[in-house]
N, C-alpha and C positions, 0 to 999 in steps of 0.2 A: 378157668375159662367160663364165660357166662353160659348159662343153660339156654338151649334154643327155646323160643316161644312155641306154644302149640300151634298146629296148623289151623288156619282160619277157613271158613266156608269159601269155596271157590279155588283154594290152593290144592295142587295135585297131591294125592296120597302115594303115587308111584310114578316114576319116570323110567321107562324101559324095564330093566330087571332090578332096579333099585327101589326099595321101599323108603319113603321119606318119613322121618321121625319128628321133624320140627324145623322152624325157620331160623337160620343163624344171622341173616342180614338181608337187607333189601336196598337196591339202588334204582336209578332211573333206567338202567339197561336191563337188569335182571335181578333175580333173587338167589341166595345161597342157602341150601338146605342141608341139614344133617341127614345123611342117608345110610342105608344098610344094604350090603350086597347079599345075594342068596346064601353065601356062606356065613353070614352074620358079622362080617367086618364093617366097621364104620367108615364112611367115606363122606367127602364134601361134594355136593352136586350143585353146580351153578347152571341156571336155566334162564334163557332170555324171556322177558315178559311177552305175553301174547301180542300186545299192541305194537311191539317193535320187531317181533320175530320175522315179519314179512317185509321189513325194510331192507333192501339189498345192502345199503351202506352199513347198517348196524350189524347185519349178518356177517358181512365181510370183516368188520372190526372184531367181532366175536371170534371168528376163526383165526384172525391175526393174533389175538390174545392167546389162543391155544398154541399156536405155532411159536410165539415168543417164549411161552413157558417151557415148551419142549426143548428149545435151544439152550436153555440155561442148565448148567450142571445140577444134578439132583441134590448134592450136599447142601446147597444154599437156598433151595426153594421147595415148593410142594410139587411132587411128581404127578404128571398127568397119567391117569390110568385108563380112561375110556372117554369116547365122545359118541354122540348119537343124536337122533331126532325122534321125538315122540309127539304125535298130534301137531306136526309142523313147528314144534318148538325145539330149537337146538339146545343141547346141554353138554356139559363137560364134567367129568368125574375126576377128582384128584384125591390124593392121600390126605387124611385128616390128622393134623398134628395136635396131640394132647399138650396143651400149654396155653398160656395167656399172651396177649400182645404186650409189647413194651409200654404202650399207652395205658393198658389196664394195670400192668405191674406198678408203674410209677403212680398212677392215680389212686391205687388202693394202699400201697405200702411206702410211698415216697421214693426219693431218688436212690439210685444204686450206690453201694459203697465203692470206693476207689478200685478195689480188686475186680469186682464184678463189672464195673464200668470199663476197665481196661480190656477184659475178655470180650465184652460186647463190641468195643471199638475194633478190635482185631477181627472178630468174627464177621461183623458187617462190612468192614473194608475188604476182607477176603471175598465175601459174597459179591460186592459191587465190582471188584476186579474181575471176577469170573463172569459176571453178567456183561460187563463191557467187552470182555474178551470174546464173548459169544456174539458180539455185534448188536447188543441191545442197550437202549437207554430206558431206564425205568420211568422217570419223569413224575413219579409220585412217591418218592422215598420219604417215609415219615414213621413215627412211633407205632401207629396203628397197623402198619404193614411190615413190622418186624415181630415175628412170633418167637417166643422163648421156649422152644421145644426141649425135650430131655437131652438131645444130642447137640444143643447149641442153637444160636439164632438162625431163623429162616426168613428170607426176604420174599414177600408174597405180593399178590395182586398186581398182575401185569396187564390189567384191563386197558391201560393207556400207554403201554410200552410201545416203542417204535424201534425199528432197526436204525443203526447209526447213519446209514445213507439217507434215510428219510428225516431223521431227527436233526440233522445238521442243516436243513433248509428252514426257512421261516415257516412256522406252522401255527395252528390254532393254539390259543392259550389254555394250557392244561396243567393241573396240579392242585395242591392243597394250600390255600393262601399263607398260613403261618410258616410253611416250609418251602415256599416257592423261591426260585432264584430270580435275580433281577431280569435276566433275559426271558424268563417265562412271563413275567409281568409286562415287559415292553414288546413282546412279540418278536424278539430277535431269534437267531439260530439257537436251537436247544440240542446240546450234545451231552456226552458224559460229564463235563464240568458242572452241569446243572445238578446232576445227582450228588456230586461231592458237596455242593453248597447245602443241599437238603440233608446230607449225611451229617454235616457239622451241626446243623440245627437240631437234628435228632439226638446227637450225642450230648448237646447242651441240655436238652430236656431230660435225658436219662440221668445226667449227673447232678442236675439242680432242680428239676421240676418246673423250670421256666420254658415257655416257648421262646424261640430266638429273638423275636422282635415285639414281644408282648401279646397278650390275648385279650385282656379286658379293655380294648380300645376300639374306636371306630375303624371300620374296615379300610376306609380311604386313608386314615392315618397309618395303618399297618403297611399299606402299599408304599406310602411315602418313606417310612422307616427302612423298608427293605431296599429301596432304591437309593436312598441318600444318607442314611445314618449307620454308624458302626454298631455291631452287636455287643452287648455286655456279656463277656465270658467269665465273669467272676464266679468262682465256685468250682471251676474245673481244675484238675491237677495241672501243674505247669506244662509238662510236655504235651499233653492233650490239648491244653488251651492254645499253645503255639500252633499246632497242626490245624486245629479247628479254625483258628483265626485266618490262616492262609486259605483254607477252603471257603471262607466267607468273603473272599475278595469280590468286589463288585464286578470287576472285569473277569470274564470266564477264562481268558488266556493266562491269568495270573494264579489260577488255582492248580494245586498238584493233582496228578492222576490218582486213581484208586491204588495202583501199584506203588506209587511213590508214598502215599499215605501209609500203606501197609508196611513198607520198609522202614519208614520213620517210627512207626509204633513198635516194630520188632527190635530195632536198634536203639530206641530211645532218643533218636535224633529228631527233635521237634521241627527241624527245617524240612523234613520229608524230602531228602535229596533224590535225584533221579535214580531209577532202579538199575541194577547191574544184570548181567546175563544170567546169573544163577537164579535170581528171583523170577525173572521173566520166564525162564525154562520151567521153574516149579509151578508158576501160575498156569502155563500152558498145559502142564500135566494135570493139574487140578481141574482144569476146565474140560478135560476129555469126558465123554459120557460114561456113566457107570455101566458095569456089565449087566446084561439083560437079566430080568427076574421072571418068575412064573406069572407075573401080572400080565393083563392084556397089553399088547404092544402099543407104545405111544404112536407108532407109525400107521395104526389102523386108519383107513379112510373113514370119513363121516358116514355113519350108517343110519338107516331109518327103521325105527321100531313101529310096526303096525299096531294100531289100537287092538287090544285083546289078544295079542300074540303071547305065547308062553315064553317066559324069560329063559335064556340059556343057563345051563348049569355052571357052577363055579363062580368065583368072585375074586375081586382084587384084594391084595393084602392091606394091612392097616394103613390109614391115610392121615393127611393133614389138611388143615383148613386154610384156603387161600384168602378168604375174607370172612369177617364176622363182627359181631357187635362188640363195642368197646366201652369201657367206663370212661368218665371224663377225667382229664389230667388235672392235677392240682397246680394250676398255673398261677403265678404271682400276679395280682392285678397291677395295672400300670395306669398312671394318671393321664397319659397322653402327652403330646408334644409341647415344648415351649414353642409355639407353632405359627409364627407369623408367615413363614414361607411354606406352610403346609399345602395350601391350595395355589398360592401365587407362583410357587417355584416349579410348577409343571408336574411331573409325576409320570406314570406310565400309562400306556394304552392297555388298560385292564378290561378286557372284554369279559368281565367276570363279576362277581360276587357269586360264584358259580359252582358248577359241579364238574362235568367233564365235557369232552367233545369240544365244541366251540366255546367251552366254558371251563369252569374249574371244579375239581373234585373237592367237596366240602368235608372237613374233618368229621369223624364219627361222633365226636363229642357234641356237635351241633344238634344231633338227633339221636341221642343215646337210647331213647325209649323205643324208637322205630327201627333200630339196627342201623346198618351202614347207609349213609346217604350218597355214597359215591355213585355217579352215573357215568355213562359213556357217551361219546360223541354220537350224534345222530339219533339219540333216544327221543321218541315222539312223546309229547305230553299226553296224559291220560287222567281221567277222573275215576274215583272209586269211593264207594261208601265203606268206611271201616266199621265193621260190627263190633259190639262189645266182645272183649277177649277174656277168657277165664284167667289169663295171666296178668291182666291189666292191674295197675295199682288202684285199690279201692278208693272211691271218692267219698267225701264227707259232706253232709248237708250243712248249710249255714245255721249258726245258732241264732242269728238275728238277721234274717234276709230282708229284702225290700218288702214293703207292705203290699205293693201291687204284685200280682202273679199273672202276667199276661200269657195268653195262650200261644202255643207255638205258631210260627209263621206259615207253616205248610210248605215252604220252599225246600227245607232240609229236614230230615227225620229228627225229631226232638231227642234231646239227651246229650250230655257232654262226651259220651263215648262213641258217638255216631256222626262225626263231621263228614262233610263232603270234601274229599281230598282231591285237589288238582295237582297231579304229579307233573311238574314242569320240566324236569330234566336239567335245569340250570338254576343256580341260586337266585332267589327272589329278594330284591332289596326294596324296590318301590311297589306300593300296593294301593289300589283304589277300588271302591265299589260304587255302583250307580245308586241313585236315591232309592229305587225300588228293590235293590238287592239282587237284580236279575242279570247284571253284567259285572264281571271282575276284570280289572286290568292289572297285569303283573309286569313290572320293569325288572329285567334280568341282566346278569353279568355277561351274557353273550351279546349285549347291545340290542336285544330285541324287546319289544313290548308285546305281550300275548294277551288276547281277549278271550274270556270264557263265558259261556252261557250258563245261567243257573235257572232251574235245578238240574238240567241234563248233564252238566259238567263237560259239555262239548267245547273244544277250542274253536272259536269262530274266526279268528284272525291272528296273524303273526306279523307285526310291523317291524321292518328293518329300520330301527330308530337311529343307531349310530354304531361306530366301530368299537368304541370303548363302552364300559358298563353304564347301565341306567341306574341312577341313584334314587330317583323319585318320580312318581306319576300322580296325576290328579284328574278326576273326571268332573266336568261342570255339573251343576245341579240339574240341568235339563238333559244331561247325558249325551249331548251333541258334540262336545269338545273334549279332547284329551290333551293334556300337557305333560311333557316329560323333561327331566333335567339329567345331566350327566354328573360327573364327579371331579376327580383331580385334574384330568387333562382336557375333557370336553366341556366347556362352559356354556355351550349354547342351550337355549330352551327351545324345544320343538313343540309345535302346535299341530294337532291332527284333527281332521274331521272324522268323527267316529263312523258315520253312515257310509261314507265313500272309502274309508281307510286311506285317505290321502293326506300327506303332510302339507299344511297350508302356510307354515311359517317356521323359520329357524333363526330369527334375527335378534331376539332379546337376550339379555345376559342372565345366566343362572348357573348354579353349580351343585347345591347340596339338597335343596328341598323345594317343593312347589305346593300351593294350595289355593283353592278358590274361595272367594267371599260367599256368604250365604245366598246372596242374590245372583251370583255368577257374573256380575258386571266387572269384577276385578279379580286378579290373581296375584299372589305374592311369591317371590323367589328369594332364596339366599343367593346373593350375587357377589362373586369374588370370594372374599374371605370374611371380613367383619361386617359387610354391607347387606342390607335388606332393601328390596325395592318392590313397589306396587305398580301394576300394569293394568291398563284398560283392556278388557277381553276383546272388545270390538275391533280395535286397530293395533293392539300390542304396543302402544305408546306408554311411556312411564307416566304414572299418576302421582303428582306430588314430589317431594324431595326424597333423597335417599336417606335411609335410617342406618344407624351404626352402633355396634358394640365395640369393645376394645380387643376382643378375640373373635374366633370363629363363631358365627351364628349357626346353630344346629337345627332349629325348627321354629315354626311360628303357628299361631292359631288366631282365627277371627272370633270375636264375641258373637253371640247369637244374633244380635241386631246388625252386625257388620260395622259398627262404628269404631270399635277398638281392635287393635292388633297386638297380640302378645308375642314376644320373641324370647327364645331360650339361647343363652350364649355360653361359650367356654371361658368367659370371664367371671363365671360363678354367679351371674345375675340373670334376672328376668326383667324385661323392659316393656312398657306399655306405650303405644302410639295411637294417635287419632288418625283414622284412615282418610279423613278429609284433610288433605295437605301434608299428611305423613309427619305430623308434629308430635313431639314427645308429650305424653300425658303424665307428667310428674317424673320424679327420679326413679332410679333402678330399684328393684325389689331384691334385697340382699338377705342372706341367711344360709344359702347353700355353701357347703364347704368344699365343693369341687365342681367340675364342669356340669352344666345343665344341658341335657339332651332333648327334653320333651316338655311341652307346655300344652294345657288344654283348659278351656272354660267349662266349669261344672254347671254354671248358669250365668245369667247376665251380671251377677254381682260377685261371683266367686271364681277363683282361678287355681289350678293345681299345676305343680312343676316338679320335675325329678331328673336324676342323672346319675353321675358317678358316686355320689355319696349315699345312694341306695335308699333315700328317704323321699316320700311324696309329701311335699309341703303344700299348704293351702293358704291362699291370700284373699283378703278382702280387696276388691278392685278399687273401691272408692277411697279407702284410707291407705291402701298399699301396705297394710300391716298383716302379719300372720293371723289366720282365722281358725280357731279351734285346734284340735290335735292333728298330728300328721297321720297319713296312711302308712301302717307298718307291715313288715313281713317280707320285704324284698331282701334276698341274701346276696344279690349281685347287681351290677349296673343296670339301670332302667334305660332302655333304648328308645321306647316309644310309648305313648299313652293315648287313649281315646275314651270319651265318655258317651254313654248311650244318649240318644237325642232327648229322652224324657228325663235325663239327669239322675237316674237311679243307680247305674252301674258304672264303675270305673275299671277299665282294663289296662294292664301294663305289660309290655313285652320286655323281658329281661335278658341279660346276657347268658345266664346259666340256669335260671329257675323257671323257664318257660313263661306261660301267660298267667298273671295273677289277676284275680277279680275281687273287687270290694263293693260293698253296699255304701253308696255315697252318704246316705243319711246317718248311718251308725259308724261308718268307717271301719267296719269289721270285714275280715276276709270272708268271702262267700263259700269257698270250697277249696279243695286241693288244686294245684296248678293244672290247667288244661293240657299243657305240654311240658316236657322237660327239655333242657338244652337251650340253645340260643334262639331267640325270636327277634327278628329285625323290626317288624312293623305290625301294629294292630290298628284296625279301623272298623267303625260301625257303618252300616248303610244308613242313609238319612231317615228312612222310615222306621229304623230301630229293629228290623227283623233279623239282620244278619251281622255276625261278628266275623271279620276276616283276619287271618293270622298268616304272616309270612315267616316260615321257619325252614332253613336249609333250602332244599329244592322245591318245596311244596307250598301251596296255599291251602289252608284249612278253613272251611266255612262252617260256622256253628249257628244253630238256631238259638236266638237270644232268649226266647221264652223258655226253651228247654234248659238253658243254663240257669235261669233264675229259679226254676222249680226243682233243679237237681238237688 
């Protein structure tokens, strides 16, 4: 199990009678701490964040989480020991399990051998059968929520669990994208069959190290695969492969129940036939509550601890961890779809790239350095300055940094370890910063666009943009206009007036990305699948002809003078277009060995591009030939790139290696990654003062001068 990080300034040292030893994980709803009872027993203490503790909806959801965990038999989850309130912050105490998560186990030592895999399959199917028999649907079953305790697997983290009578109605989209069921993505009824779909994906990961529908792919492509493509179960033992295949049926009614799966595993019948009376009776007996123990009663009412009051004597017995930090899985990278129907074929209403609540819980491997990124519905966004931590990975200074060392902007405390953190509560996919760095727009998987004020970190607006997820956003150079685009299902481009917070148009076509020209008179959208279109900002009418790749166009960038547009395509090419008339400016730039996700002008004469082949290539715009050496050092897919306005620093957001920085002149790495895990988007403010990073549920804002001098 990962060691807890030390407590940071502002984090509590005690909650009620429990002394806190360190932080095990953090999400949009609350934090989980390793605690110690008065008797010296280790416990897990989950507490709501102060900024959401006063929200009645979040408070109610927190109590429902406690109630859900209490209803589940103790043999398959972490037992609730105590609940209370300290300084108006509710907390729950549960037993702490000594053991690592399945995600950590596979990430560190590889897939399980067939015997251990069979035991895991039986143990987790038994747990789900008991959970479902208790009337609970987990809705976020995944490797990070399976703890490998000394007495067998425990299924934990009921933060988004619902009773079956609630879960079988159409509800908000909740779950972790790689393990979500089709009905979770499409917003249909979510019941026990959804957990069985996630169970099969978890077993596949345990046995092969692969996530069920790929990991190193665009999120919209992942959604398409879950909805429309079959899962590759190669590598699983025959019987388990057959049962898992049935659980991965697209239609919920075609999947076996947990009891049927358990019977199939016990008997070796891959068909997972309906259960008989004997197994049903046994399951009912297993689901009965365990005998009472000397621990505090789970039925105690929520109590309030007064600040300064003396803790009562005694303490709970040894405990287990409901949530905690996890290492990244060793997922096999995947090239993406042979993908003509990827965007054209429709897809699901994914009100996500998200975390929880009206969004999606993001896997812990997206933010391994910060602990869990799971958040709960109704969590209010918040901003915080993260101070340097004694446990943080040390950074290194550049051997050959830029010749200029600009002073810090003053908006954000200087230094790479002190970003301004905008805790959004839902995964951020689209990101834009105003020219002066004082306004940030975040497009989220719950269909909202949130606006934040810098440097206060205050959320100043929440725009109800669409019912499905927001894929991209852009702010005009004058800061007056915001444009958003959806993804797989919602192809409308929405235009907002920033001052009035009113939507003024939703008529033009767009799907994947959007960006303004340097003068703000035009904007570009990825339109449909392989098409790119330019639009006049004044009347939202198309400007010039449509431009086309032979595969999906993933991104575009204007030259500094606005005369050229570069586009990055999944046909492994970069193409250049004249913005006057949208005419091709020569043939395609070839040399990438895989899909191209990102393109950016380094100056008026040089262009950089990158994607799935993990190499940043540089091109001479006039000759369309490679120029100099490549930018090296990326170990995973590059999702996004941005160049500082003065052309000295190149930033790249990667799929697993966080944010990488290079000195443009020397092409040397400036420092260790700013973040670990998956980064969706990076962008600079036009004045060069702020670097904004979208990672998981958060937006991180860095002082650019501080990065250069670090």
